[in-house]
N, CA, C and O atoms as a Tripos MOL2 file, in Angstrom:
@<TRIPOS>MOLECULE
protein
  272   271    68     0     0
PROTEIN
NO_CHARGES

@<TRIPOS>ATOM
      1 N         -23.5870   26.0030  -24.7870 N.3       1 MET1
      2 CA        -24.2390   24.9530  -25.5170 C.3       1 MET1
      3 C         -24.5110   23.7900  -24.5590 C.2       1 MET1
      4 O         -23.5860   23.2170  -23.9830 O.2       1 MET1
      5 N         -25.7730   23.4570  -24.4010 N.am      2 ALA2
      6 CA        -26.1690   22.4030  -23.4560 C.3       2 ALA2
      7 C         -26.0050   21.0280  -24.1040 C.2       2 ALA2
      8 O         -26.3350   20.8180  -25.2710 O.2       2 ALA2
      9 N         -25.4890   20.1160  -23.3120 N.am      3 ARG3
     10 CA        -25.3560   18.7340  -23.7910 C.3       3 ARG3
     11 C         -26.6170   17.9710  -23.4360 C.2       3 ARG3
     12 O         -27.0360   17.9660  -22.2780 O.2       3 ARG3
     13 N         -27.2100   17.3440  -24.3930 N.am      4 THR4
     14 CA        -28.3700   16.5160  -24.1100 C.3       4 THR4
     15 C         -27.9020   15.0890  -23.8580 C.2       4 THR4
     16 O         -27.0180   14.5910  -24.5560 O.2       4 THR4
     17 N         -28.4920   14.4310  -22.8610 N.am      5 PRO5
     18 CA        -28.0620   13.0620  -22.5810 C.3       5 PRO5
     19 C         -28.4630   12.1200  -23.7060 C.2       5 PRO5
     20 O         -29.4860   12.3130  -24.3620 O.2       5 PRO5
     21 N         -27.6500   11.1100  -23.9160 N.am      6 LYS6
     22 CA        -27.9430   10.1310  -24.9620 C.3       6 LYS6
     23 C         -29.1170    9.2740  -24.5190 C.2       6 LYS6
     24 O         -29.1740    8.8340  -23.3710 O.2       6 LYS6
     25 N         -30.0520    9.0390  -25.4270 N.am      7 TYR7
     26 CA        -31.2140    8.2190  -25.1140 C.3       7 TYR7
     27 C         -30.9120    6.7650  -25.4600 C.2       7 TYR7
     28 O         -30.5040    6.4540  -26.5790 O.2       7 TYR7
     29 N         -31.1160    5.8850  -24.4940 N.am      8 TYR8
     30 CA        -30.9210    4.4490  -24.7040 C.3       8 TYR8
     31 C         -32.2870    3.7960  -24.7500 C.2       8 TYR8
     32 O         -33.0780    3.9310  -23.8170 O.2       8 TYR8
     33 N         -32.5600    3.0970  -25.8170 N.am      9 HIS9
     34 CA        -33.8590    2.4830  -26.0320 C.3       9 HIS9
     35 C         -34.0100    1.2300  -25.1760 C.2       9 HIS9
     36 O         -33.1630    0.3380  -25.2370 O.2       9 HIS9
     37 N         -35.0540    1.1490  -24.3960 N.am     10 HIS10
     38 CA        -35.3970   -0.0150  -23.5640 C.3      10 HIS10
     39 C         -34.2860   -0.4070  -22.5900 C.2      10 HIS10
     40 O         -34.0540   -1.5970  -22.3750 O.2      10 HIS10
     41 N         -33.6080    0.5490  -22.0090 N.am     11 GLY11
     42 CA        -32.6240    0.2490  -20.9760 C.3      11 GLY11
     43 C         -31.3300   -0.3430  -21.4650 C.2      11 GLY11
     44 O         -30.6040   -0.9460  -20.6740 O.2      11 GLY11
     45 N         -31.0090   -0.2000  -22.7210 N.am     12 ARG12
     46 CA        -29.7570   -0.7350  -23.2640 C.3      12 ARG12
     47 C         -28.6300    0.2650  -23.0520 C.2      12 ARG12
     48 O         -28.0080    0.7280  -24.0080 O.2      12 ARG12
     49 N         -28.3790    0.5880  -21.8130 N.am     13 SER13
     50 CA        -27.3530    1.5600  -21.4810 C.3      13 SER13
     51 C         -26.1550    0.8440  -20.8610 C.2      13 SER13
     52 O         -26.2770   -0.2950  -20.4100 O.2      13 SER13
     53 N         -25.0170    1.4980  -20.8370 N.am     14 PRO14
     54 CA        -23.8550    0.8830  -20.1760 C.3      14 PRO14
     55 C         -24.1220    0.5500  -18.7090 C.2      14 PRO14
     56 O         -23.6370   -0.4640  -18.2080 O.2      14 PRO14
     57 N         -24.8820    1.3910  -18.0220 N.am     15 ALA15
     58 CA        -25.1940    1.1160  -16.6160 C.3      15 ALA15
     59 C         -26.0440   -0.1450  -16.4810 C.2      15 ALA15
     60 O         -25.8050   -0.9630  -15.5930 O.2      15 ALA15
     61 N         -27.0270   -0.3000  -17.3520 N.am     16 ALA16
     62 CA        -27.9000   -1.4750  -17.2810 C.3      16 ALA16
     63 C         -27.1310   -2.7530  -17.6020 C.2      16 ALA16
     64 O         -27.2950   -3.7630  -16.9180 O.2      16 ALA16
     65 N         -26.3000   -2.7150  -18.6280 N.am     17 TRP17
     66 CA        -25.5220   -3.8980  -18.9980 C.3      17 TRP17
     67 C         -24.5310   -4.2670  -17.9030 C.2      17 TRP17
     68 O         -24.3910   -5.4450  -17.5720 O.2      17 TRP17
     69 N         -23.8470   -3.2900  -17.3420 N.am     18 THR18
     70 CA        -22.8670   -3.5710  -16.2950 C.3      18 THR18
     71 C         -23.5370   -4.1680  -15.0650 C.2      18 THR18
     72 O         -23.0580   -5.1550  -14.5080 O.2      18 THR18
     73 N         -24.6430   -3.5670  -14.6460 N.am     19 GLY19
     74 CA        -25.3630   -4.0950  -13.4930 C.3      19 GLY19
     75 C         -25.8970   -5.4900  -13.7230 C.2      19 GLY19
     76 O         -25.8740   -6.3240  -12.8180 O.2      19 GLY19
     77 N         -26.3790   -5.7530  -14.9330 N.am     20 SER20
     78 CA        -26.9140   -7.0750  -15.2400 C.3      20 SER20
     79 C         -25.8340   -8.1500  -15.2350 C.2      20 SER20
     80 O         -26.0470   -9.2470  -14.7180 O.2      20 SER20
     81 N         -24.6880   -7.8390  -15.8030 N.am     21 VAL21
     82 CA        -23.5980   -8.8270  -15.8580 C.3      21 VAL21
     83 C         -23.0480   -9.1130  -14.4600 C.2      21 VAL21
     84 O         -22.8510  -10.2710  -14.0920 O.2      21 VAL21
     85 N         -22.8020   -8.0530  -13.6840 N.am     22 ILE22
     86 CA        -22.2850   -8.2570  -12.3260 C.3      22 ILE22
     87 C         -23.3240   -8.9760  -11.4680 C.2      22 ILE22
     88 O         -22.9730   -9.8470  -10.6720 O.2      22 ILE22
     89 N         -24.5870   -8.6220  -11.6230 N.am     23 GLY23
     90 CA        -25.6540   -9.2860  -10.8760 C.3      23 GLY23
     91 C         -25.7730  -10.7560  -11.2290 C.2      23 GLY23
     92 O         -25.9850  -11.5890  -10.3480 O.2      23 GLY23
     93 N         -25.6400  -11.0880  -12.5120 N.am     24 ALA24
     94 CA        -25.7010  -12.4920  -12.9230 C.3      24 ALA24
     95 C         -24.5540  -13.2930  -12.3150 C.2      24 ALA24
     96 O         -24.7510  -14.4270  -11.8760 O.2      24 ALA24
     97 N         -23.3590  -12.7090  -12.2870 N.am     25 VAL25
     98 CA        -22.2170  -13.3830  -11.6580 C.3      25 VAL25
     99 C         -22.4940  -13.6120  -10.1750 C.2      25 VAL25
    100 O         -22.1890  -14.6780   -9.6400 O.2      25 VAL25
    101 N         -23.0700  -12.6160   -9.5130 N.am     26 GLY26
    102 CA        -23.3950  -12.7500   -8.0960 C.3      26 GLY26
    103 C         -24.4110  -13.8470   -7.8360 C.2      26 GLY26
    104 O         -24.2650  -14.6140   -6.8840 O.2      26 GLY26
    105 N         -25.4420  -13.9310   -8.6730 N.am     27 PHE27
    106 CA        -26.4360  -14.9810   -8.5120 C.3      27 PHE27
    107 C         -25.8470  -16.3640   -8.7680 C.2      27 PHE27
    108 O         -26.2150  -17.3270   -8.0970 O.2      27 PHE27
    109 N         -24.9400  -16.4690   -9.7300 N.am     28 ILE28
    110 CA        -24.2980  -17.7550   -9.9950 C.3      28 ILE28
    111 C         -23.4450  -18.1820   -8.8060 C.2      28 ILE28
    112 O         -23.4830  -19.3420   -8.3950 O.2      28 ILE28
    113 N         -22.6760  -17.2470   -8.2540 N.am     29 VAL29
    114 CA        -21.8420  -17.5670   -7.0910 C.3      29 VAL29
    115 C         -22.7230  -17.9780   -5.9040 C.2      29 VAL29
    116 O         -22.4110  -18.9440   -5.2090 O.2      29 VAL29
    117 N         -23.8200  -17.2490   -5.6700 N.am     30 ALA30
    118 CA        -24.7170  -17.5890   -4.5690 C.3      30 ALA30
    119 C         -25.3780  -18.9550   -4.7870 C.2      30 ALA30
    120 O         -25.5580  -19.7160   -3.8360 O.2      30 ALA30
    121 N         -25.7350  -19.2610   -6.0240 N.am     31 ALA31
    122 CA        -26.3390  -20.5630   -6.3110 C.3      31 ALA31
    123 C         -25.3490  -21.6920   -6.0750 C.2      31 ALA31
    124 O         -25.7110  -22.7310   -5.5230 O.2      31 ALA31
    125 N         -24.1110  -21.4990   -6.4850 N.am     32 ILE32
    126 CA        -23.0830  -22.5170   -6.2530 C.3      32 ILE32
    127 C         -22.8830  -22.7030   -4.7500 C.2      32 ILE32
    128 O         -22.7520  -23.8360   -4.2850 O.2      32 ILE32
    129 N         -22.8590  -21.6320   -3.9970 N.am     33 GLY33
    130 CA        -22.7140  -21.7340   -2.5520 C.3      33 GLY33
    131 C         -23.8970  -22.4260   -1.8970 C.2      33 GLY33
    132 O         -23.7310  -23.1270   -0.8990 O.2      33 GLY33
    133 N         -25.0860  -22.2360   -2.4480 N.am     34 SER34
    134 CA        -26.2690  -22.8860   -1.8900 C.3      34 SER34
    135 C         -26.2930  -24.3800   -2.1810 C.2      34 SER34
    136 O         -26.7570  -25.1650   -1.3540 O.2      34 SER34
    137 N         -25.8090  -24.7720   -3.3240 N.am     35 VAL35
    138 CA        -25.8280  -26.1790   -3.7200 C.3      35 VAL35
    139 C         -24.7200  -26.9720   -3.0260 C.2      35 VAL35
    140 O         -24.9200  -28.1340   -2.6720 O.2      35 VAL35
    141 N         -23.5760  -26.3640   -2.8340 N.am     36 LEU36
    142 CA        -22.4360  -27.0740   -2.2440 C.3      36 LEU36
    143 C         -22.4900  -27.0100   -0.7210 C.2      36 LEU36
    144 O         -21.7060  -26.2950   -0.0970 O.2      36 LEU36
    145 N         -23.3790  -27.7290   -0.1480 N.am     37 GLY37
    146 CA        -23.3040  -27.8320    1.3010 C.3      37 GLY37
    147 C         -24.5660  -27.5970    2.0720 C.2      37 GLY37
    148 O         -25.0850  -28.5920    2.5770 O.2      37 GLY37
    149 N         -25.1020  -26.5070    2.2280 N.am     38 PRO38
    150 CA        -24.8250  -25.1630    1.7270 C.3      38 PRO38
    151 C         -23.6220  -24.5220    2.4080 C.2      38 PRO38
    152 O         -23.4270  -24.6400    3.6180 O.2      38 PRO38
    153 N         -22.8440  -23.8590    1.6160 N.am     39 ASN39
    154 CA        -21.6720  -23.1250    2.0900 C.3      39 ASN39
    155 C         -22.0890  -21.6620    2.2410 C.2      39 ASN39
    156 O         -22.1810  -20.9310    1.2550 O.2      39 ASN39
    157 N         -22.3400  -21.2410    3.4810 N.am     40 TRP40
    158 CA        -22.9060  -19.9220    3.7350 C.3      40 TRP40
    159 C         -21.9250  -18.7950    3.4300 C.2      40 TRP40
    160 O         -22.3500  -17.6810    3.1240 O.2      40 TRP40
    161 N         -20.6400  -19.0580    3.5060 N.am     41 VAL41
    162 CA        -19.6630  -18.0090    3.1840 C.3      41 VAL41
    163 C         -19.7280  -17.6690    1.6960 C.2      41 VAL41
    164 O         -19.7530  -16.4960    1.3220 O.2      41 VAL41
    165 N         -19.7560  -18.6960    0.8540 N.am     42 VAL42
    166 CA        -19.8260  -18.4690   -0.5960 C.3      42 VAL42
    167 C         -21.1640  -17.8420   -0.9650 C.2      42 VAL42
    168 O         -21.2200  -16.9700   -1.8320 O.2      42 VAL42
    169 N         -22.2430  -18.2770   -0.3160 N.am     43 THR43
    170 CA        -23.5530  -17.6880   -0.5730 C.3      43 THR43
    171 C         -23.5640  -16.2060   -0.1850 C.2      43 THR43
    172 O         -24.1390  -15.3820   -0.8970 O.2      43 THR43
    173 N         -22.9380  -15.8740    0.9270 N.am     44 GLY44
    174 CA        -22.8420  -14.4730    1.3430 C.3      44 GLY44
    175 C         -22.0100  -13.6370    0.3920 C.2      44 GLY44
    176 O         -22.3270  -12.4760    0.1340 O.2      44 GLY44
    177 N         -20.9400  -14.2310   -0.1300 N.am     45 ILE45
    178 CA        -20.1170  -13.5220   -1.1140 C.3      45 ILE45
    179 C         -20.9420  -13.2400   -2.3700 C.2      45 ILE45
    180 O         -20.8520  -12.1530   -2.9410 O.2      45 ILE45
    181 N         -21.7390  -14.2100   -2.7980 N.am     46 GLY46
    182 CA        -22.6130  -13.9990   -3.9540 C.3      46 GLY46
    183 C         -23.6170  -12.8910   -3.7110 C.2      46 GLY46
    184 O         -23.8810  -12.0770   -4.5960 O.2      46 GLY46
    185 N         -24.1840  -12.8610   -2.4980 N.am     47 ALA47
    186 CA        -25.1340  -11.7940   -2.1520 C.3      47 ALA47
    187 C         -24.4380  -10.4340   -2.1410 C.2      47 ALA47
    188 O         -25.0220   -9.4340   -2.5590 O.2      47 ALA47
    189 N         -23.1990  -10.3930   -1.6650 N.am     48 ALA48
    190 CA        -22.4420   -9.1320   -1.6590 C.3      48 ALA48
    191 C         -22.1560   -8.6650   -3.0860 C.2      48 ALA48
    192 O         -22.1760   -7.4660   -3.3620 O.2      48 ALA48
    193 N         -21.8940   -9.5960   -3.9800 N.am     49 ILE49
    194 CA        -21.6500   -9.2380   -5.3830 C.3      49 ILE49
    195 C         -22.9170   -8.6470   -5.9940 C.2      49 ILE49
    196 O         -22.8410   -7.6870   -6.7600 O.2      49 ILE49
    197 N         -24.0800   -9.2090   -5.6660 N.am     50 VAL50
    198 CA        -25.3410   -8.6530   -6.1620 C.3      50 VAL50
    199 C         -25.5390   -7.2310   -5.6360 C.2      50 VAL50
    200 O         -26.0030   -6.3580   -6.3690 O.2      50 VAL50
    201 N         -25.1950   -6.9980   -4.3840 N.am     51 LEU51
    202 CA        -25.2860   -5.6500   -3.8190 C.3      51 LEU51
    203 C         -24.3470   -4.6840   -4.5360 C.2      51 LEU51
    204 O         -24.7120   -3.5380   -4.7990 O.2      51 LEU51
    205 N         -23.1450   -5.1460   -4.8510 N.am     52 VAL52
    206 CA        -22.1920   -4.3200   -5.6090 C.3      52 VAL52
    207 C         -22.7660   -3.9880   -6.9910 C.2      52 VAL52
    208 O         -22.5700   -2.8810   -7.4940 O.2      52 VAL52
    209 N         -23.4670   -4.9320   -7.5970 N.am     53 ALA53
    210 CA        -24.0880   -4.6800   -8.9050 C.3      53 ALA53
    211 C         -25.1210   -3.5680   -8.8060 C.2      53 ALA53
    212 O         -25.1870   -2.7040   -9.6800 O.2      53 ALA53
    213 N         -25.9250   -3.5840   -7.7550 N.am     54 CYS54
    214 CA        -26.9240   -2.5250   -7.5650 C.3      54 CYS54
    215 C         -26.2610   -1.1680   -7.3720 C.2      54 CYS54
    216 O         -26.6720   -0.1750   -7.9710 O.2      54 CYS54
    217 N         -25.2450   -1.1350   -6.5420 N.am     55 LEU55
    218 CA        -24.5480    0.1280   -6.2840 C.3      55 LEU55
    219 C         -23.8380    0.6380   -7.5340 C.2      55 LEU55
    220 O         -23.8560    1.8370   -7.8130 O.2      55 LEU55
    221 N         -23.2150   -0.2630   -8.2840 N.am     56 THR56
    222 CA        -22.5250    0.1240   -9.5130 C.3      56 THR56
    223 C         -23.4980    0.7230  -10.5210 C.2      56 THR56
    224 O         -23.1970    1.7270  -11.1650 O.2      56 THR56
    225 N         -24.6640    0.1020  -10.6520 N.am     57 THR57
    226 CA        -25.6700    0.6140  -11.5800 C.3      57 THR57
    227 C         -26.1330    2.0030  -11.1710 C.2      57 THR57
    228 O         -26.2830    2.8800  -12.0210 O.2      57 THR57
    229 N         -26.3620    2.2160   -9.8730 N.am     58 MET58
    230 CA        -26.8110    3.5290   -9.4080 C.3      58 MET58
    231 C         -25.7400    4.5970   -9.6290 C.2      58 MET58
    232 O         -26.0560    5.7170  -10.0290 O.2      58 MET58
    233 N         -24.4810    4.2550   -9.3710 N.am     59 VAL59
    234 CA        -23.3970    5.2270   -9.5580 C.3      59 VAL59
    235 C         -23.2330    5.5650  -11.0400 C.2      59 VAL59
    236 O         -23.0620    6.7300  -11.3990 O.2      59 VAL59
    237 N         -23.2850    4.5460  -11.8970 N.am     60 MET60
    238 CA        -23.1330    4.7920  -13.3360 C.3      60 MET60
    239 C         -24.3010    5.6120  -13.8740 C.2      60 MET60
    240 O         -24.1150    6.4720  -14.7340 O.2      60 MET60
    241 N         -25.5050    5.3440  -13.3670 N.am     61 LYS61
    242 CA        -26.6560    6.1210  -13.8100 C.3      61 LYS61
    243 C         -26.5320    7.5780  -13.3640 C.2      61 LYS61
    244 O         -26.8710    8.4930  -14.1150 O.2      61 LYS61
    245 N         -26.0470    7.7880  -12.1470 N.am     62 ALA62
    246 CA        -25.8390    9.1580  -11.6640 C.3      62 ALA62
    247 C         -24.7490    9.8740  -12.4520 C.2      62 ALA62
    248 O         -24.7690   11.0990  -12.5700 O.2      62 ALA62
    249 N         -23.7940    9.1110  -12.9940 N.am     63 ALA63
    250 CA        -22.7220    9.7130  -13.7920 C.3      63 ALA63
    251 C         -23.1670    9.9980  -15.2310 C.2      63 ALA63
    252 O         -22.3920   10.5290  -16.0260 O.2      63 ALA63
    253 N         -24.3990    9.6490  -15.5620 N.am     64 GLY64
    254 CA        -24.9150    9.9570  -16.8920 C.3      64 GLY64
    255 C         -24.8040    8.8290  -17.8850 C.2      64 GLY64
    256 O         -24.9980    9.0470  -19.0810 O.2      64 GLY64
    257 N         -24.4970    7.6270  -17.4300 N.am     65 LEU65
    258 CA        -24.3640    6.4970  -18.3440 C.3      65 LEU65
    259 C         -25.5910    5.6080  -18.3850 C.2      65 LEU65
    260 O         -25.5670    4.5370  -18.9910 O.2      65 LEU65
    261 N         -26.6590    6.0470  -17.7440 N.am     66 GLY66
    262 CA        -27.8940    5.2750  -17.7240 C.3      66 GLY66
    263 C         -29.0200    5.9990  -18.4290 C.2      66 GLY66
    264 O         -28.8570    7.1130  -18.9260 O.2      66 GLY66
    265 N         -30.1470    5.3510  -18.4600 N.am     67 GLN67
    266 CA        -31.3190    5.9450  -19.0980 C.3      67 GLN67
    267 C         -31.9840    6.8970  -18.1160 C.2      67 GLN67
    268 O         -32.1800    6.5330  -16.9560 O.2      67 GLN67
    269 N         -32.3330    8.0930  -18.5400 N.am     68 PRO68
    270 CA        -32.9410    9.0670  -17.6140 C.3      68 PRO68
    271 C         -34.3150    8.6530  -17.1380 C.2      68 PRO68
    272 O         -34.9410    9.3720  -16.3590 O.2      68 PRO68
@<TRIPOS>BOND
     1     1     2 1
     2     2     3 1
     3     3     4 2
     4     3     5 am
     5     5     6 1
     6     6     7 1
     7     7     8 2
     8     7     9 am
     9     9    10 1
    10    10    11 1
    11    11    12 2
    12    11    13 am
    13    13    14 1
    14    14    15 1
    15    15    16 2
    16    15    17 am
    17    17    18 1
    18    18    19 1
    19    19    20 2
    20    19    21 am
    21    21    22 1
    22    22    23 1
    23    23    24 2
    24    23    25 am
    25    25    26 1
    26    26    27 1
    27    27    28 2
    28    27    29 am
    29    29    30 1
    30    30    31 1
    31    31    32 2
    32    31    33 am
    33    33    34 1
    34    34    35 1
    35    35    36 2
    36    35    37 am
    37    37    38 1
    38    38    39 1
    39    39    40 2
    40    39    41 am
    41    41    42 1
    42    42    43 1
    43    43    44 2
    44    43    45 am
    45    45    46 1
    46    46    47 1
    47    47    48 2
    48    47    49 am
    49    49    50 1
    50    50    51 1
    51    51    52 2
    52    51    53 am
    53    53    54 1
    54    54    55 1
    55    55    56 2
    56    55    57 am
    57    57    58 1
    58    58    59 1
    59    59    60 2
    60    59    61 am
    61    61    62 1
    62    62    63 1
    63    63    64 2
    64    63    65 am
    65    65    66 1
    66    66    67 1
    67    67    68 2
    68    67    69 am
    69    69    70 1
    70    70    71 1
    71    71    72 2
    72    71    73 am
    73    73    74 1
    74    74    75 1
    75    75    76 2
    76    75    77 am
    77    77    78 1
    78    78    79 1
    79    79    80 2
    80    79    81 am
    81    81    82 1
    82    82    83 1
    83    83    84 2
    84    83    85 am
    85    85    86 1
    86    86    87 1
    87    87    88 2
    88    87    89 am
    89    89    90 1
    90    90    91 1
    91    91    92 2
    92    91    93 am
    93    93    94 1
    94    94    95 1
    95    95    96 2
    96    95    97 am
    97    97    98 1
    98    98    99 1
    99    99   100 2
   100    99   101 am
   101   101   102 1
   102   102   103 1
   103   103   104 2
   104   103   105 am
   105   105   106 1
   106   106   107 1
   107   107   108 2
   108   107   109 am
   109   109   110 1
   110   110   111 1
   111   111   112 2
   112   111   113 am
   113   113   114 1
   114   114   115 1
   115   115   116 2
   116   115   117 am
   117   117   118 1
   118   118   119 1
   119   119   120 2
   120   119   121 am
   121   121   122 1
   122   122   123 1
   123   123   124 2
   124   123   125 am
   125   125   126 1
   126   126   127 1
   127   127   128 2
   128   127   129 am
   129   129   130 1
   130   130   131 1
   131   131   132 2
   132   131   133 am
   133   133   134 1
   134   134   135 1
   135   135   136 2
   136   135   137 am
   137   137   138 1
   138   138   139 1
   139   139   140 2
   140   139   141 am
   141   141   142 1
   142   142   143 1
   143   143   144 2
   144   143   145 am
   145   145   146 1
   146   146   147 1
   147   147   148 2
   148   147   149 am
   149   149   150 1
   150   150   151 1
   151   151   152 2
   152   151   153 am
   153   153   154 1
   154   154   155 1
   155   155   156 2
   156   155   157 am
   157   157   158 1
   158   158   159 1
   159   159   160 2
   160   159   161 am
   161   161   162 1
   162   162   163 1
   163   163   164 2
   164   163   165 am
   165   165   166 1
   166   166   167 1
   167   167   168 2
   168   167   169 am
   169   169   170 1
   170   170   171 1
   171   171   172 2
   172   171   173 am
   173   173   174 1
   174   174   175 1
   175   175   176 2
   176   175   177 am
   177   177   178 1
   178   178   179 1
   179   179   180 2
   180   179   181 am
   181   181   182 1
   182   182   183 1
   183   183   184 2
   184   183   185 am
   185   185   186 1
   186   186   187 1
   187   187   188 2
   188   187   189 am
   189   189   190 1
   190   190   191 1
   191   191   192 2
   192   191   193 am
   193   193   194 1
   194   194   195 1
   195   195   196 2
   196   195   197 am
   197   197   198 1
   198   198   199 1
   199   199   200 2
   200   199   201 am
   201   201   202 1
   202   202   203 1
   203   203   204 2
   204   203   205 am
   205   205   206 1
   206   206   207 1
   207   207   208 2
   208   207   209 am
   209   209   210 1
   210   210   211 1
   211   211   212 2
   212   211   213 am
   213   213   214 1
   214   214   215 1
   215   215   216 2
   216   215   217 am
   217   217   218 1
   218   218   219 1
   219   219   220 2
   220   219   221 am
   221   221   222 1
   222   222   223 1
   223   223   224 2
   224   223   225 am
   225   225   226 1
   226   226   227 1
   227   227   228 2
   228   227   229 am
   229   229   230 1
   230   230   231 1
   231   231   232 2
   232   231   233 am
   233   233   234 1
   234   234   235 1
   235   235   236 2
   236   235   237 am
   237   237   238 1
   238   238   239 1
   239   239   240 2
   240   239   241 am
   241   241   242 1
   242   242   243 1
   243   243   244 2
   244   243   245 am
   245   245   246 1
   246   246   247 1
   247   247   248 2
   248   247   249 am
   249   249   250 1
   250   250   251 1
   251   251   252 2
   252   251   253 am
   253   253   254 1
   254   254   255 1
   255   255   256 2
   256   255   257 am
   257   257   258 1
   258   258   259 1
   259   259   260 2
   260   259   261 am
   261   261   262 1
   262   262   263 1
   263   263   264 2
   264   263   265 am
   265   265   266 1
   266   266   267 1
   267   267   268 2
   268   267   269 am
   269   269   270 1
   270   270   271 1
   271   271   272 2
@<TRIPOS>SUBSTRUCTURE
     1 MET1         2 RESIDUE 1 A MET
     2 ALA2         6 RESIDUE 1 A ALA
     3 ARG3        10 RESIDUE 1 A ARG
     4 THR4        14 RESIDUE 1 A THR
     5 PRO5        18 RESIDUE 1 A PRO
     6 LYS6        22 RESIDUE 1 A LYS
     7 TYR7        26 RESIDUE 1 A TYR
     8 TYR8        30 RESIDUE 1 A TYR
     9 HIS9        34 RESIDUE 1 A HIS
    10 HIS10       38 RESIDUE 1 A HIS
    11 GLY11       42 RESIDUE 1 A GLY
    12 ARG12       46 RESIDUE 1 A ARG
    13 SER13       50 RESIDUE 1 A SER
    14 PRO14       54 RESIDUE 1 A PRO
    15 ALA15       58 RESIDUE 1 A ALA
    16 ALA16       62 RESIDUE 1 A ALA
    17 TRP17       66 RESIDUE 1 A TRP
    18 THR18       70 RESIDUE 1 A THR
    19 GLY19       74 RESIDUE 1 A GLY
    20 SER20       78 RESIDUE 1 A SER
    21 VAL21       82 RESIDUE 1 A VAL
    22 ILE22       86 RESIDUE 1 A ILE
    23 GLY23       90 RESIDUE 1 A GLY
    24 ALA24       94 RESIDUE 1 A ALA
    25 VAL25       98 RESIDUE 1 A VAL
    26 GLY26      102 RESIDUE 1 A GLY
    27 PHE27      106 RESIDUE 1 A PHE
    28 ILE28      110 RESIDUE 1 A ILE
    29 VAL29      114 RESIDUE 1 A VAL
    30 ALA30      118 RESIDUE 1 A ALA
    31 ALA31      122 RESIDUE 1 A ALA
    32 ILE32      126 RESIDUE 1 A ILE
    33 GLY33      130 RESIDUE 1 A GLY
    34 SER34      134 RESIDUE 1 A SER
    35 VAL35      138 RESIDUE 1 A VAL
    36 LEU36      142 RESIDUE 1 A LEU
    37 GLY37      146 RESIDUE 1 A GLY
    38 PRO38      150 RESIDUE 1 A PRO
    39 ASN39      154 RESIDUE 1 A ASN
    40 TRP40      158 RESIDUE 1 A TRP
    41 VAL41      162 RESIDUE 1 A VAL
    42 VAL42      166 RESIDUE 1 A VAL
    43 THR43      170 RESIDUE 1 A THR
    44 GLY44      174 RESIDUE 1 A GLY
    45 ILE45      178 RESIDUE 1 A ILE
    46 GLY46      182 RESIDUE 1 A GLY
    47 ALA47      186 RESIDUE 1 A ALA
    48 ALA48      190 RESIDUE 1 A ALA
    49 ILE49      194 RESIDUE 1 A ILE
    50 VAL50      198 RESIDUE 1 A VAL
    51 LEU51      202 RESIDUE 1 A LEU
    52 VAL52      206 RESIDUE 1 A VAL
    53 ALA53      210 RESIDUE 1 A ALA
    54 CYS54      214 RESIDUE 1 A CYS
    55 LEU55      218 RESIDUE 1 A LEU
    56 THR56      222 RESIDUE 1 A THR
    57 THR57      226 RESIDUE 1 A THR
    58 MET58      230 RESIDUE 1 A MET
    59 VAL59      234 RESIDUE 1 A VAL
    60 MET60      238 RESIDUE 1 A MET
    61 LYS61      242 RESIDUE 1 A LYS
    62 ALA62      246 RESIDUE 1 A ALA
    63 ALA63      250 RESIDUE 1 A ALA
    64 GLY64      254 RESIDUE 1 A GLY
    65 LEU65      258 RESIDUE 1 A LEU
    66 GLY66      262 RESIDUE 1 A GLY
    67 GLN67      266 RESIDUE 1 A GLN
    68 PRO68      270 RESIDUE 1 A PRO
């Protein structure tokens, strides 16, 4: 018996939500780092968090938690 993947309407999948939330946190951290100084270490940490959001979304989508 074949399992059909669950269809998520308009990208409302766990992968999309997780990537969006982590990405928003990364952008907020990078913005705070840009305003305070600019503090390049904090800005770089924010950019790294955004990269983690992209990777997390791709891994979750490959695991079947995203929209096909």
